[in-house]
C-alpha positions as CSV (number, residue, x, y, z in Angstrom):
1,M,0.0,0.0,0.0
2,T,1.1,3.5,-0.7
3,P,0.4,6.7,1.1
4,Q,-2.2,9.1,-0.2
5,Q,-1.2,10.7,-3.5
6,P,-1.9,14.3,-4.4
7,I,-4.6,14.8,-7.1
8,S,-2.9,15.7,-10.3
9,P,-4.1,18.7,-12.4
10,K,-5.1,16.3,-15.2
11,L,-7.2,14.2,-12.8
12,R,-8.6,17.3,-11.2
13,A,-9.8,18.5,-14.6
14,R,-11.5,15.2,-15.3
15,I,-13.2,15.4,-11.9
16,D,-14.3,19.0,-12.6
17,A,-15.7,17.9,-16.0
18,L,-18.2,15.5,-14.4
19,T,-21.8,16.8,-14.4
20,D,-23.0,14.9,-11.3
21,D,-22.0,17.1,-8.3
22,R,-22.6,14.2,-5.9
23,L,-20.3,11.9,-7.8
24,K,-17.7,14.7,-7.8
25,A,-18.0,15.1,-4.1
26,N,-17.7,11.4,-3.4
27,I,-14.6,11.0,-5.6
28,L,-12.9,14.0,-3.9
29,R,-13.9,12.6,-0.4
30,V,-12.3,9.3,-1.2
31,L,-9.2,10.8,-2.8
32,N,-8.7,13.2,0.1
33,S,-9.4,10.7,2.8
34,P,-6.4,9.8,5.1
35,G,-4.8,6.5,4.9
36,N,-3.0,4.3,2.5
37,Q,-4.2,3.4,-1.0
38,S,-3.5,0.2,-2.8
39,I,-4.5,1.7,-6.2
40,T,-3.8,5.0,-7.9
41,N,-6.0,8.0,-7.8
42,E,-6.8,7.5,-11.5
43,Q,-7.8,3.9,-10.8
44,I,-10.1,5.1,-8.0
45,F,-11.6,7.7,-10.3
46,E,-12.2,5.2,-13.1
47,N,-13.7,2.6,-10.7
48,M,-16.1,5.2,-9.1
49,V,-17.2,6.6,-12.5
50,A,-17.8,3.1,-13.9
51,R,-19.8,2.0,-10.8
52,H,-21.8,5.2,-11.1
53,A,-22.6,4.4,-14.7
54,R,-23.6,0.8,-13.9
55,V,-26.0,2.0,-11.1
56,A,-27.5,4.7,-13.4
57,S,-28.0,2.0,-16.1
58,E,-29.7,-0.3,-13.6
59,R,-32.0,2.5,-12.3
60,A,-33.0,3.3,-15.9
61,M,-34.4,-0.2,-16.1
62,W,-36.6,0.2,-13.0
63,R,-40.3,0.5,-13.6
64,Q,-41.5,4.1,-13.4
65,W,-44.9,3.9,-11.7
66,R,-47.5,6.3,-13.0
67,D,-50.0,7.9,-10.6
68,D,-52.9,6.0,-12.2
69,E,-51.1,2.7,-11.6
70,V,-50.5,3.6,-8.0
71,E,-54.1,4.5,-7.6
72,A,-55.2,1.2,-9.2
73,F,-53.1,-0.7,-6.7
74,V,-54.5,1.3,-3.8
75,Q,-58.1,0.6,-5.0
76,H,-57.1,-3.1,-5.3
77,F,-55.6,-3.0,-1.9
78,E,-58.7,-1.5,-0.3
79,K,-61.0,-3.9,-2.1
80,E,-59.0,-7.1,-1.5
81,A,-57.9,-6.5,2.1
82,P,-60.1,-3.8,3.7
83,E,-59.0,-4.6,7.2
84,T,-55.3,-4.5,6.3
85,Y,-56.0,-1.3,4.3
86,A,-57.6,0.3,7.3
87,E,-54.7,-0.7,9.6
88,Y,-52.2,0.6,7.0
89,L,-53.9,4.0,7.0
90,R,-54.1,4.0,10.8
91,Q,-50.4,3.2,11.2
92,E,-49.4,5.7,8.6
93,R,-51.5,8.4,10.2
94,D,-50.6,7.7,13.8
95,N,-47.0,6.6,13.5
96,G,-45.8,7.8,10.1
97,E,-44.4,4.3,9.6
98,I,-45.7,0.8,8.9
99,D,-44.7,-2.2,11.1
100,S,-42.9,-5.1,9.3
101,D,-45.8,-7.6,9.5
102,L,-48.2,-5.2,7.9
103,S,-45.6,-4.2,5.3
104,W,-45.0,-7.8,4.4
105,K,-48.8,-8.4,3.9
106,V,-49.0,-5.4,1.6
107,E,-45.9,-6.5,-0.3
108,K,-47.5,-10.0,-0.8
109,L,-50.6,-8.3,-2.1
110,S,-48.6,-6.3,-4.6
111,H,-47.0,-9.5,-5.9
112,K,-50.5,-11.0,-6.5
113,W,-51.7,-7.8,-8.1
114,I,-49.0,-7.8,-10.7
115,T,-46.6,-10.7,-11.0
116,G,-43.1,-11.1,-12.4
117,L,-41.5,-7.8,-11.5
118,A,-38.1,-7.3,-10.0
119,S,-38.1,-6.8,-6.2
120,I,-37.0,-3.2,-6.7
121,D,-40.2,-2.5,-8.7
122,Y,-42.4,-3.7,-5.9
123,I,-40.4,-1.6,-3.4
124,L,-40.8,1.5,-5.6
125,L,-44.6,0.8,-5.9
126,L,-45.0,0.6,-2.2
127,G,-42.9,3.7,-1.7
128,K,-45.4,5.5,-4.1
129,V,-48.3,4.1,-2.1
130,R,-46.8,5.5,1.1
131,D,-46.3,8.9,-0.5
132,R,-50.0,8.8,-1.6
133,M,-51.1,7.8,1.9
134,Q,-49.1,10.5,3.5
135,A,-50.6,13.1,1.2
136,I,-54.2,12.2,2.2
137,R,-53.6,12.0,6.0
């Protein structure tokens, strides 16, 4: 391992050319952190930019739930499991959070409502449902 290296002007220009301010800040934080490095600053930069691109590509494949789809699921939820729906509303209103057992029931209901999606798509749907519930409380 080698001690921390100074950021070269060439690398600094590449960092400054990035359009994502959060990515820039993360790269600079890593490059300026104390300690030993086993790879060069340029390798760190390349790895972080590549990872960022992979994550952005994965996110682009996530389902983008429309408001009418969220509303259709909420209506399905209310019709198929009225007691669970009422408890969901109560917990959201009273606590601002849903307990894990209830959350699991709602997730299972979403899997029955529309099958074959990636886990992240169900998570995003339930997040939209919570946003909608918070807006009406």
